[in-house]
N, CA and C atoms as a LAMMPS dump frame, in Angstrom:
ITEM: TIMESTEP
0
ITEM: NUMBER OF ATOMS
357
ITEM: BOX BOUNDS ff ff ff
-5.0000000000000000e+02 5.0000000000000000e+02
-5.0000000000000000e+02 5.0000000000000000e+02
-5.0000000000000000e+02 5.0000000000000000e+02
ITEM: ATOMS id mol type element x y z
1 1 1 N -18.231 9.16 -2.198
2 1 2 C -16.961 9.251 -1.76
3 1 3 C -16.407 8.081 -1.021
4 2 1 N -15.219 7.884 -1.54
5 2 2 C -14.593 6.331 -0.565
6 2 3 C -13.349 7.199 0.339
7 3 1 N -13.469 6.572 1.366
8 3 2 C -12.383 7.134 2.424
9 3 3 C -11.56 5.7 2.667
10 4 1 N -10.432 5.982 2.384
11 4 2 C -9.541 4.866 2.882
12 4 3 C -8.56 5.345 4.113
13 5 1 N -9.056 4.337 5.272
14 5 2 C -8.105 4.672 6.361
15 5 3 C -6.938 3.549 6.228
16 6 1 N -5.8 4.381 6.758
17 6 2 C -4.319 3.42 6.623
18 6 3 C -4.021 3.662 8.245
19 7 1 N -3.296 2.595 8.387
20 7 2 C -2.775 2.243 9.869
21 7 3 C -1.455 1.162 9.827
22 8 1 N -0.412 1.686 10.777
23 8 2 C 0.567 0.277 10.696
24 8 3 C 1.898 1.51 10.661
25 9 1 N 2.153 2.695 10.149
26 9 2 C 3.295 2.979 9.984
27 9 3 C 4.095 3.345 11.437
28 10 1 N 5.112 3.911 11.095
29 10 2 C 5.977 3.805 12.376
30 10 3 C 7.452 4.034 12.299
31 11 1 N 8.515 3.857 13.252
32 11 2 C 9.458 4.338 13.423
33 11 3 C 10.274 2.521 13.295
34 12 1 N 11.424 2.328 12.375
35 12 2 C 11.835 1.086 12.512
36 12 3 C 13.398 1.287 12.627
37 13 1 N 14.021 -0.059 12.847
38 13 2 C 15.384 0.007 12.679
39 13 3 C 15.509 -0.701 10.954
40 14 1 N 16.66 -0.295 10.808
41 14 2 C 17.053 -0.979 9.223
42 14 3 C 17.159 -2.688 9.624
43 15 1 N 16.142 -3.565 8.948
44 15 2 C 16.025 -4.901 8.872
45 15 3 C 14.84 -5.279 9.589
46 16 1 N 14.586 -4.285 9.836
47 16 2 C 13.101 -4.538 11.093
48 16 3 C 11.814 -4.729 9.746
49 17 1 N 10.727 -4.946 10.555
50 17 2 C 9.459 -5.203 9.871
51 17 3 C 8.155 -4.027 10.294
52 18 1 N 7.555 -3.809 9.478
53 18 2 C 5.933 -3.258 9.612
54 18 3 C 4.936 -3.862 8.934
55 19 1 N 3.771 -3.915 9.301
56 19 2 C 2.68 -4.238 8.179
57 19 3 C 1.554 -2.674 8.403
58 20 1 N 1.49 -2.63 7.424
59 20 2 C 0.878 -1.745 6.93
60 20 3 C -0.789 -2.18 6.621
61 21 1 N -1.659 -1.66 7.233
62 21 2 C -3.318 -1.939 6.534
63 21 3 C -4.028 -0.984 5.999
64 22 1 N -4.873 -1.142 5.183
65 22 2 C -5.755 -0.277 4.562
66 22 3 C -7.323 -0.828 4.743
67 23 1 N -8.042 0.16 5.177
68 23 2 C -9.606 -0.104 5.233
69 23 3 C -10.51 0.773 4.612
70 24 1 N -11.105 0.013 3.331
71 24 2 C -12.021 0.973 2.951
72 24 3 C -13.249 1.552 3.645
73 25 1 N -14.165 2.266 3.188
74 25 2 C -15.294 2.554 3.694
75 25 3 C -16.63 1.672 3.148
76 26 1 N -16.374 1.222 1.927
77 26 2 C -17.087 0.05 1.352
78 26 3 C -16.079 -0.962 1.502
79 27 1 N -16.953 -2.317 0.68
80 27 2 C -16.181 -3.427 0.565
81 27 3 C -14.866 -3.378 -0.595
82 28 1 N -13.868 -4.002 0.167
83 28 2 C -12.868 -4.286 -0.889
84 28 3 C -13.119 -4.993 -2.345
85 29 1 N -14.201 -5.486 -2.373
86 29 2 C -14.828 -6.253 -3.592
87 29 3 C -15.134 -5.33 -4.66
88 30 1 N -15.555 -4.186 -4.216
89 30 2 C -15.828 -2.656 -5.201
90 30 3 C -14.67 -2.335 -6.224
91 31 1 N -13.791 -2.612 -5.793
92 31 2 C -12.62 -1.993 -6.368
93 31 3 C -12.04 -3.292 -7.49
94 32 1 N -11.363 -2.767 -8.61
95 32 2 C -10.829 -3.516 -9.532
96 32 3 C -9.109 -4.051 -9.05
97 33 1 N -8.772 -2.956 -8.376
98 33 2 C -7.444 -3.059 -7.629
99 33 3 C -6.976 -2.55 -6.394
100 34 1 N -5.97 -2.567 -5.516
101 34 2 C -6.11 -1.908 -4.369
102 34 3 C -4.374 -2.011 -4.283
103 35 1 N -3.714 -0.983 -3.637
104 35 2 C -2.172 -1.433 -3.511
105 35 3 C -1.503 -0.078 -2.676
106 36 1 N -0.396 0.084 -2.737
107 36 2 C 0.395 1.043 -2.059
108 36 3 C 1.443 1.766 -2.81
109 37 1 N 1.599 2.981 -2.712
110 37 2 C 2.121 3.832 -3.237
111 37 3 C 3.093 4.312 -2.228
112 38 1 N 4.381 5.186 -2.563
113 38 2 C 5.052 6.018 -1.471
114 38 3 C 5.586 7.046 -2.077
115 39 1 N 5.816 7.907 -1.307
116 39 2 C 6.243 9.237 -1.999
117 39 3 C 7.34 9.447 -0.768
118 40 1 N 8.66 9.624 -1.242
119 40 2 C 9.927 10.23 -0.233
120 40 3 C 10.515 11.638 -0.688
121 41 1 N 10.693 12.628 0.34
122 41 2 C 10.878 13.861 0.275
123 41 3 C 11.902 13.883 -0.839
124 42 1 N 11.044 15.164 -2.103
125 42 2 C 11.955 15.291 -3.01
126 42 3 C 11.722 14.532 -4.551
127 43 1 N 10.989 13.498 -4.362
128 43 2 C 10.871 12.509 -5.223
129 43 3 C 9.39 12.175 -5.45
130 44 1 N 9.227 11.63 -6.834
131 44 2 C 7.811 11.232 -7.129
132 44 3 C 7.321 10.265 -6.663
133 45 1 N 5.815 10.148 -6.441
134 45 2 C 4.927 9.425 -6.236
135 45 3 C 5.129 8.09 -6.417
136 46 1 N 5.434 6.651 -6.346
137 46 2 C 5.877 5.623 -7.011
138 46 3 C 5.072 4.569 -6.296
139 47 1 N 4.621 3.556 -7.361
140 47 2 C 4.05 2.248 -6.986
141 47 3 C 5.06 1.189 -6.271
142 48 1 N 4.645 0.704 -5.025
143 48 2 C 5.252 -0.105 -4.481
144 48 3 C 4.583 -1.806 -4.655
145 49 1 N 3.239 -1.69 -4.656
146 49 2 C 2.751 -2.889 -4.496
147 49 3 C 1.375 -2.904 -4.985
148 50 1 N 0.706 -3.536 -5.92
149 50 2 C -0.74 -4.074 -6.38
150 50 3 C -0.98 -4.957 -6.088
151 51 1 N -2.648 -5.307 -5.733
152 51 2 C -3.113 -6.457 -6.193
153 51 3 C -4.47 -6.23 -6.292
154 52 1 N -5.03 -7.131 -7.421
155 52 2 C -6.081 -6.868 -8.421
156 52 3 C -7.348 -7.644 -7.839
157 53 1 N -8.524 -7.557 -8.33
158 53 2 C -9.618 -8.48 -7.861
159 53 3 C -9.524 -9.86 -8.031
160 54 1 N -8.324 -10.14 -9.156
161 54 2 C -8.248 -11.613 -9.407
162 54 3 C -7.169 -12.203 -8.361
163 55 1 N -6.534 -11.293 -7.294
164 55 2 C -5.378 -11.13 -6.559
165 55 3 C -4.026 -11.662 -7.364
166 56 1 N -3.828 -10.925 -8.742
167 56 2 C -2.676 -10.839 -9.051
168 56 3 C -1.96 -9.764 -8.631
169 57 1 N -0.681 -9.915 -8.546
170 57 2 C 0.029 -9.075 -7.591
171 57 3 C 1.185 -8.381 -8.668
172 58 1 N 1.561 -6.817 -8.455
173 58 2 C 2.481 -6.538 -8.816
174 58 3 C 3.404 -5.483 -7.832
175 59 1 N 4.657 -6.002 -8.155
176 59 2 C 5.655 -5.155 -7.094
177 59 3 C 6.64 -4.33 -7.531
178 60 1 N 7.215 -3.307 -7.293
179 60 2 C 8.406 -2.317 -7.458
180 60 3 C 9.405 -3.784 -7.36
181 61 1 N 10.42 -3.192 -8.342
182 61 2 C 11.84 -3.777 -8.104
183 61 3 C 12.589 -3.919 -6.952
184 62 1 N 12.251 -2.487 -6.226
185 62 2 C 12.992 -2.664 -5.418
186 62 3 C 12.58 -2.859 -4.017
187 63 1 N 11.186 -3.755 -4.069
188 63 2 C 10.691 -4.135 -2.921
189 63 3 C 10.25 -5.824 -3.062
190 64 1 N 10.446 -6.218 -4.344
191 64 2 C 10.689 -7.802 -4.318
192 64 3 C 11.389 -8.558 -3.657
193 65 1 N 10.211 -9.453 -2.96
194 65 2 C 11.235 -10.286 -1.955
195 65 3 C 11.399 -9.759 -0.749
196 66 1 N 10.793 -8.797 -0.378
197 66 2 C 10.715 -8.291 1.02
198 66 3 C 9.545 -7.755 1.551
199 67 1 N 8.613 -7.649 0.552
200 67 2 C 7.389 -7.045 0.872
201 67 3 C 5.999 -8.055 0.145
202 68 1 N 5.085 -7.834 0.634
203 68 2 C 4.269 -9.198 0.336
204 68 3 C 2.76 -8.247 0.429
205 69 1 N 2.013 -8.108 -0.479
206 69 2 C 0.638 -7.433 -0.576
207 69 3 C -0.235 -8.53 -0.565
208 70 1 N -1.371 -8.435 0.401
209 70 2 C -2.387 -9.649 0.619
210 70 3 C -3.882 -8.491 1.053
211 71 1 N -4.783 -9.5 0.47
212 71 2 C -6.417 -8.983 0.986
213 71 3 C -6.732 -10 2.048
214 72 1 N -7.177 -9.277 3.121
215 72 2 C -7.988 -10.198 4.055
216 72 3 C -9.379 -9.809 3.758
217 73 1 N -9.969 -10.888 3.266
218 73 2 C -11.475 -10.863 2.886
219 73 3 C -12.314 -10.765 4.201
220 74 1 N -12.003 -11.481 4.94
221 74 2 C -12.789 -11.434 6.431
222 74 3 C -12.939 -10.236 7.206
223 75 1 N -11.536 -9.359 7.301
224 75 2 C -11.471 -8.035 7.774
225 75 3 C -11.365 -6.877 6.986
226 76 1 N -12.023 -7.129 5.368
227 76 2 C -11.994 -6.046 4.606
228 76 3 C -11.138 -5.162 4.517
229 77 1 N -9.568 -5.61 4.61
230 77 2 C -8.452 -4.704 4.506
231 77 3 C -7.508 -5.591 3.47
232 78 1 N -6.775 -4.418 2.677
233 78 2 C -5.541 -4.867 2.122
234 78 3 C -4.295 -4.514 3.039
235 79 1 N -3.427 -5.433 3.377
236 79 2 C -2.504 -5.163 3.82
237 79 3 C -0.751 -5.109 2.903
238 80 1 N -0.044 -4.728 3.842
239 80 2 C 1.226 -4.546 3.491
240 80 3 C 2.362 -4.855 4.405
241 81 1 N 2.973 -6.075 4.158
242 81 2 C 3.901 -6.52 4.95
243 81 3 C 5.377 -6.403 4.543
244 82 1 N 6.142 -5.723 5.264
245 82 2 C 7.225 -5.158 4.884
246 82 3 C 8.432 -5.703 5.708
247 83 1 N 8.992 -6.193 5.207
248 83 2 C 10.388 -7.177 6.129
249 83 3 C 11.744 -6.572 5.542
250 84 1 N 12.411 -6.614 6.566
251 84 2 C 14.199 -6.339 6.048
252 84 3 C 13.888 -4.973 5.379
253 85 1 N 13.179 -4.259 6.333
254 85 2 C 13.314 -2.287 5.794
255 85 3 C 14.718 -2.123 5.778
256 86 1 N 14.536 -1.22 4.713
257 86 2 C 16.054 -0.566 4.719
258 86 3 C 15.896 1.103 4.575
259 87 1 N 16.782 1.816 4.915
260 87 2 C 16.824 3.321 5.245
261 87 3 C 15.603 3.972 3.983
262 88 1 N 16.148 3.249 2.566
263 88 2 C 15.462 4.086 1.371
264 88 3 C 14.163 3.78 1.513
265 89 1 N 13.64 3.04 2.132
266 89 2 C 11.9 2.536 2.224
267 89 3 C 11.375 3.854 2.766
268 90 1 N 12.201 4.653 3.466
269 90 2 C 11.54 5.763 4.55
270 90 3 C 10.946 6.789 3.445
271 91 1 N 9.435 7.105 3.783
272 91 2 C 8.677 7.829 2.632
273 91 3 C 7.104 7.566 3.474
274 92 1 N 6.336 8.185 2.744
275 92 2 C 5.031 8.246 3.071
276 92 3 C 4.262 7.49 2.391
277 93 1 N 3.324 6.565 2.876
278 93 2 C 2.737 5.559 2.206
279 93 3 C 1.412 5.679 2.129
280 94 1 N 1.186 5.658 0.567
281 94 2 C -0.302 6.069 0.541
282 94 3 C -1.394 4.756 0.04
283 95 1 N -2.424 4.392 0.549
284 95 2 C -3.288 3.799 0.108
285 95 3 C -3.947 3.877 -1.449
286 96 1 N -4.06 3.23 -2.075
287 96 2 C -4.89 3.675 -3.276
288 96 3 C -5.688 2.276 -3.691
289 97 1 N -6.684 3.204 -4.049
290 97 2 C -8.112 1.731 -4.917
291 97 3 C -8.503 2.613 -6.179
292 98 1 N -8.646 1.376 -6.841
293 98 2 C -8.963 1.645 -8.195
294 98 3 C -10.17 1.109 -8.697
295 99 1 N -10.968 2.104 -9.431
296 99 2 C -12.184 1.468 -9.963
297 99 3 C -12.437 2.092 -11.593
298 100 1 N -12.574 0.769 -12.173
299 100 2 C -12.469 0.943 -13.797
300 100 3 C -13.831 0.333 -14.226
301 101 1 N -14.88 0.962 -14.282
302 101 2 C -16.135 0.151 -15.024
303 101 3 C -16.122 0.294 -16.247
304 102 1 N -15.724 0.794 -16.743
305 102 2 C -15.263 0.658 -18.279
306 102 3 C -14.278 1.28 -18.762
307 103 1 N -14.068 2.264 -19.547
308 103 2 C -12.62 2.824 -20.065
309 103 3 C -12.024 3.484 -19.005
310 104 1 N -12.553 4.442 -18.187
311 104 2 C -11.879 5.219 -17.327
312 104 3 C -11.729 4.555 -16.163
313 105 1 N -10.651 5.205 -15.28
314 105 2 C -10.24 4.63 -14.242
315 105 3 C -10.164 5.951 -13.322
316 106 1 N -10.93 5.303 -12.235
317 106 2 C -10.925 6.491 -10.984
318 106 3 C -10.004 5.884 -9.749
319 107 1 N -9.229 6.48 -9.199
320 107 2 C -8.386 6.294 -8.339
321 107 3 C -8.697 7.101 -6.862
322 108 1 N -8.464 6.317 -5.754
323 108 2 C -9.143 7.087 -4.518
324 108 3 C -7.753 6.813 -3.603
325 109 1 N -7.577 7.57 -2.666
326 109 2 C -6.312 7.644 -2.095
327 109 3 C -6.688 7.966 -0.834
328 110 1 N -5.746 7.512 0.181
329 110 2 C -5.79 7.549 1.74
330 110 3 C -4.999 8.711 1.662
331 111 1 N -4.983 8.969 3.253
332 111 2 C -4.191 10.628 3.543
333 111 3 C -2.473 10.172 4.075
334 112 1 N -2.25 8.497 3.661
335 112 2 C -0.785 8.369 4.037
336 112 3 C -0.436 8.032 5.472
337 113 1 N 0.759 7.736 5.803
338 113 2 C 1.012 6.978 6.868
339 113 3 C 2.833 7.119 6.624
340 114 1 N 3.281 7.816 7.479
341 114 2 C 4.674 7.615 7.831
342 114 3 C 5.645 6.284 7.99
343 115 1 N 6.474 6.305 7.208
344 115 2 C 7.308 4.989 7.428
345 115 3 C 8.723 5.283 7.763
346 116 1 N 9.386 5.334 8.493
347 116 2 C 10.533 5.662 8.686
348 116 3 C 11.866 4.858 9.19
349 117 1 N 12.745 4.3 8.505
350 117 2 C 13.793 3.171 8.543
351 117 3 C 15.28 4.033 9.314
352 118 1 N 15.312 3.579 10.113
353 118 2 C 16.726 4.29 10.929
354 118 3 C 17.977 3.369 10.807
355 119 1 N 18.894 3.896 10.115
356 119 2 C 20.075 2.96 9.753
357 119 3 C 20.879 2.509 11.236
């Protein structure tokens, strides 16, 4: 069982910033990749940003240039710095950890943290 504890969500005005953190119950080095997904009301869950164990990063087009994902090896966290937030960024943000020992990938999820951006 893997627990992912998220923190840092909240309410912010358009143009503001928030920083999300995700702390796994084990080491971040145990996973092949970690990242953040989000789900807005009435929409499907979508990838926001992902960082691999080789620190390759992937971003949704809608957040490129505004969001930055990083790993803090000392704190054992994966963080998402979100700048210039827009109302359309409003969603529940979920931490995701991926483990793929062979061909099958296992996904683990946090409980989610609410991000609300007011216009």
